[in-house]
N, C-alpha and C positions, 0 to 999 in steps of 0.2 A: 599582116600589119595591119592592112587597111582596115580590115572586121575587127581587130582592137580596138582601132580608135572609133570605129560606128559604134560599137557597144558602150564606150565610154560615154559617147555623145548622147545615148539614148539614158542612160541612167543618169546624166545631167540634167537631160530634159525634164525625166519623170522626179527628181529633186525639187526642181525649181515649181513643178506644178505642186506637188503636195505640200511645198511650205508655202504656196501662193495660196491654196485652198484651205490650210489651217491658220492663216493670219485674217483670214475674212470674218467680219464682224466685232462686236465689243467683247471686251474683257469680262470675262465670268468664273463660275464655278460649275463644274459638271453636276454635282448636288449642291442645292442651294438651301436645303433643309436644314434648319437648327434642329439639333436631336440630344437626348440625355444618355449619357454613356456612363455606366456603374463599374466599380472596381472594387476590390479589396485591400486592405493593407499589405505591403509587401510583394502584392502581383505585379504585372508588368501589362501596360496599355498603350496601343497605338492610337493617334489621334488623324485622321487622314484628312489629305486634302488636294482636291484634284481640278486644276482650273484649265482655262481655255482662251485662246485669241490673247494670250499674256503682251505679246508685243516686248516693247521695253521698259514693262511695268518690273516691280519687285512685288517678292511676295513675303509677307514677315507672318511671324507667330507670336502673338502675345497672349499674356493672361488679364482678363480684364475684370469686370466686376468689383470687388472689394479692393481690388487693387488701384491705387491713385496716387500718380498716373499709371495707366497701365504698364506692366512689366514687359519688354521686349525680350523675346527669347530667343528669335533668328532671324535673318534677312537673307534671302534666296537661299544660296548655299552656305550661308556665313553662320554659325551657331555665336550668340552674342552672350546668351546664360549658360558660364561653363559648369555647372554641377554637371558632374558624371552620371548621372541618372536621366540626364535629358541627352538626346540625341535624334540629328535628323536623318530619315532614309526617305528614300525616292528614287524616281527616274525622272530627272531635271528635263532630259529631251523629251519626255512624253509628258512633262508639266506636273508631276505628281510630288508634294512636296508634305511627308508625313513627318508627325513629331512622335517620338517613343519616350514611354516613361518608365524606367524601373524602379523595383523596390518602391514602391509607392508609399508617399508618409500621408499623415493628416494634412500637413499643411499644402497639400496639391490639390485639394478640393479646389473648386470655383470654377468658372467660364473663362474658356480658350477661344481665340479667334484668330482665325488663318484670314489675312488680309491682302487684298493688291493694293497696291499702294497709286490709284488712281485719285482722280479729283472730282469729286468726292472719293474717299476709299470706299470699296466693297469689302465686305467681311462675312465669312461663313462661320456660324461659332457653334460650340459643344461645349455642354456643363458637365463637367466630370464630377461625378458624385461617388464619394469613397464610402464603403459600409463599413462603421466602426462597432466593434464589438462592446458589450457593455463593460463598463469601466467603472470602479467605485474610487473617488477621488480621495473621499475621506468622511469624517463626522466632523459636526460643529454644533453648538448649542447656543442659544440663544437668553439663558435664565440665570439661573442662582448658581449652578453647579460651576465646581471648579475643576480643570483637567490635569490629569497626573497621567504617566506611562508605568504600565507594569509589563517589563521586557518590551517587546514591541507592540504591544497593545494598549490604545486608549484606556484609559479608565476615568470617568465622569464620578464625581464625588458631590454627594447631597447631604444635607441634614434632613432628618427624618420631618415628613409633611411638605417637603418642597415640591415644586412642579417642576419635572421634566420634561425638556423639550431638547430632542437630540435631531438633527438634521442629517440623514445619509446624502450625502453629494456624489451622484452619479452622472456618467456621459455614455453617450452612444448615438447611433443613428443607423438605425431608427430609433426615437426615445426609450428608454430600457425601462422596465416596470420595475418596481420598488417593493421589498415586502420586510418586513421585522419579525423574526421567529427567537424562540428560546432553543437552545441546543437540543430538546428533544423532539423539535418540529412544532411545536406550539406557537401558532402566529399571536402577534403581539399588536395590539392597537387594530386601526383600520386597514382594510386591504388595500394594497397598490398605491401607498402613499409612502412619499421618503421621510417623514416625521415619525420618531417615536414619541408619544406624548403619555405620560404617566401621573394622573392626578393626586396629590399628596402622596409621594413616594413613601413607603414603609419598608421596615428591614429586610421583609422577605422578597421584596423587590430586587433586593443585592444579587449580583449574579452578572453570567455572559448572555449577552443579546447578539444576535447575528442579522446584519443586512445583506440580504440577497439581491443582486439587479441580472436582469436578462433581455436580450432582445435578439436572441435567436435559440437555437435550443441549448445552448450552453450558459451555465449561470455560473456567475463569480459571485464570492462570498467574501465579508470582512467581518470581523469580531470586535466589539467593543465591551468593556465592561462597568456596570453601576455598583458600588459601593455606598453605602449609606450609612452615615453617621447618627449615632444616638447615642442618649446620657445613659450611663451606667444603671443596672436595675439590680440590687444586691438581696438574695436568699439565702438566712441564715440556716445552716446544715440543723445545728441544735442552739437556740437562743435561751436556754436554761439549764447550765452544767451545775450538778451537784459532785465535789469532791471533797474526802476528807484529807486531813493533813499528809503531805506528802505524795498526793496522786500525782497521776500524769494527766496533763488535760490539753486537748486539742482544738483549739478555737478557728472556726473556717467560715468563710464568708464567700458563698458561689456568686458571680458576677456576670451579667449577660452585657456586654457593652462594645461598641466600635466607634471610635478606634481604642486599641488598647489604653487600659486605666493605669493610672498611680494610686497609691494606696497610702492613707494614712492611719494608724492605729492609735485608739487613746484609751487609758483607763482614767473613768471620769474625767477630768479636766486636762488631766495631766497626759501631754504628748509622747507616745513612746516608740512611737518610728514616725519620722516625718516623710514628704512625700519626695525627697531627695536620696533618701537611703532605706536600704532593706535592713540595716541593722538596728537592732532593739537596743533602746536606752536603758541601761542597768541602772537604776535608781534605789533598788531595794535588794534585800537581800537572796531572795529568790533567784532561780537559774532560769533565763530564758535563752532560747538559740534564736538566730536570725530567722528573719521571716522567710517564709515561702511565697513568691510571687508570680503569680501568671496572667495568662491574659484572662481567663475565666474563673480564677479564686485566687484566694489569698488566706493564708495558715499562720498561726500565732500559736508557739507550740510552749506548755509551761511544764518543766520537767518535773519539779516538785513543789508540790501547792504548800505555799504557807500563807495560813489562814490571815495573817495581821496585814500582808502586803499584795497579797495576790486574789484575795476575795471582792468582787466589786462589780461593777458595770463597763463592760470595754465596748468601744466601737469600732468599726472598721467601716471607712470612708474611701469610696473609689471614685475617681475623678479623672475626667478628660476634656476635649474641647469644648464638648456638647452642653456639660453639667455634671452632676454628681448624685449620691446615692449614700446612705448610710444604715449599716446594718448595728443590732444593738445585742449583744449578749452578755446574760449575768454568768458570771461564777461564784458559788457560794458554797457552803456546808449544809444550808437548810434542809430538813426532812422532805423527803419527796411526798408527793401524794397519796395517802393510804388507799390500798385496793379493798373494797368491800366483798367479801366472799360468802355472807349470807343472803338468802334467797328474799325477794320482796315480800311474800306472804308468809306470815309467821303461823306458828302451830298453836299458840297459848292464848288466851283472853287477855291475861292480864301480865304478861313477861314477852321479851322476844331477845334471842341470843343473838347478839352484834359478834360476828366473826371478819376477821379482816388481816392485811399484812402490811409488809413497810411499803408499798406500792412497787410499779414496773419498773424494771430495771432493764435500760436499753443496752442493745451488744456493745456498742462503743462506748456506754457509761456503765463499766460493771461495779465499780466500787459501793461498797455498803456504807449507808449515812445511819449511824447510830441517832436514835431517839430518846430523849431523856423522859417525855410524858407523851401520851396521847391525849387530847381534849377532844370530849365527846358531847354534845349540846344536842338536845332534841325537844321536841313538844308535838303534842298531836292537835289535830285540826280536822273539821268537818265542815259542811254546807249546811245552811240552816235556811228555810224559805222565811221571806219576808214580805212575800207578796205575790202577786199573778206574777208569772215568769221572773221572778227576782229572787235571787240567795245571796248570803252572804258566807265568808269563811270566818268561823268562829275557832278559837283555840284554846287548848285546854289550861293552858298557862299563858300569862301575859310575856312573861321573860322564858327564855328556852331553859330546860333542867340541865345541869353539868355534871358530868363525870370525868375523873381524871383517873387515865391508866399508866401505870408504870411498868415497862416491859424489863424482863430480865434476860440477861446476856451471859450465856454459859461458853467459857472458851471451847469447851470439847461438843457443845450443840448445837444441832441448825439452830436459824433462826425461824421458830415455826410461828403458824398462823396464831393470831392473837384472839381471846374470845371475852367478851363482859356481859353478863345478862342486867337487862333492863327489867325494872322491875314496877310493881304499883301502876301499870297502864288501865288504859281506858280499854274494853273489848271492842272490836269491829269497826276501828277506827282507823287515820291514817296519821302517821307520826314521819315529820320530817326531822332529819337528822343531817349534822355537821361535823365532822371528826378531821382533824387536823392533827398532826405531830409537833413537837417543839424540842429545840435542843440549843446547847450555847450558842450556836451560830443565829439563831432566829424563830420564827415560825413558818412551818412548812405550807405546802398548798391545800387548800381544803376540799375534800370531797365532799358533797352534798346529795344526798338521796332521800329517797322514801321506802317506809314498810308499814304493813298493815298488821293490824290484831286479829285473831280469829274470834269468831261469833260463838266457838265451841273449843274446849281443849282436845287435841289429838295426840295421841300416844303415839310415838316414832322411836324406833329402834336406832341408836348413835352410838358411835366408838368414840371413847373418850379420848382427848388427845394427850399423850404422854409428856409427864412433865419431868425436869430434871429431880434425881432422889431429894428430898427435904425440902423442894422448892416448888412453889404455884408459879402458874406462868405469869401470875401481875396481882395485882390488886387494887381495888378503886378505893376511892376516899371520897 
């Protein structure tokens, strides 16, 4: 029993000696060096604080720096800032006060101080620096474009020739590098700039653009779209349509425009379809069907041509928010331009055999247009010297000579090429010729060409053109 009490006395004495030796000196920190601690989002970090000679003083953790006033997190063993992600850890007997932060968020970045509440207080600081992966916040513009949405993708809308300035707003620590690219990887604009700049944007600039940002090995991207509005441009598929009575006609205007246009059709000054309707206003006895209107074309169909009501000049006008354009189509029963079949060089000194037919027939315009008569006008021409290095054109006649040719139409005969022999010509000169057809609907297009007479008569073997029994292929007056 005596031995037990002796051991207790020795242990108590040692405890008093240890306590006395630990409290000797001023309060302070075991490690007094401020330092930088790096962490990543979602990780955990422990801020250490080991003190000495604390005595009766308290130990506080607080967040300083941008926090005004500083945010007190704990005092001694008591936690004041009661976020579950923050908790005190330590061996308070050995004067260790550590602060653990779990699931680190962006708001945790800043300067933390472990403070001994002396007068004045003593602080040991640690700067918690959080690495933030690159993040694209969004895009905004500072110019004339209009913002729309296409699904979840921003779409910036401009008129052609506008200036494009789109900022890709990014965040990250360290600062992210930013690039603009097209989907095929082509870089757009200057390297490593958050601005997408296009001077005088054109319709071909429409499409998808990708903003990419990176401050690590990973890259984040976000798409935007640019839409360029431009006024309609009309191309008429066939602006000169020849149809006989009862024929089927398709009038078509091809349109390049954005946004999608609306259409107006007119015949002369009469509006036959206004911008608010696709139905044709039927003011004549001819049969028209409703218009076909698409984003890139519009069609008007006349099922059975009535010369009185349907021949004339039609216009198709496309209108959108940027402007308008108009195409012109003529529908008539006038003869087509004759097609000359005879060669440029004649074989006779004083005559020339002119051969021609009714003209080219387009695949989409196959109907035959009858011609009451063909008019052939011609005269010779040559050059005459009038001085050094000077010549003038001399004509064989002041006015053109004229021939009239009336074709024959047989019900059971093909429409054969026609021929007419021009006689009493001058030898070895050039003749200019104009030939056109005429019918009850007007004068057709003129084919103008030249031929030359020979300086000698050349005998050639020809195969005569077969004529219907008892008929000539035509006659001249």
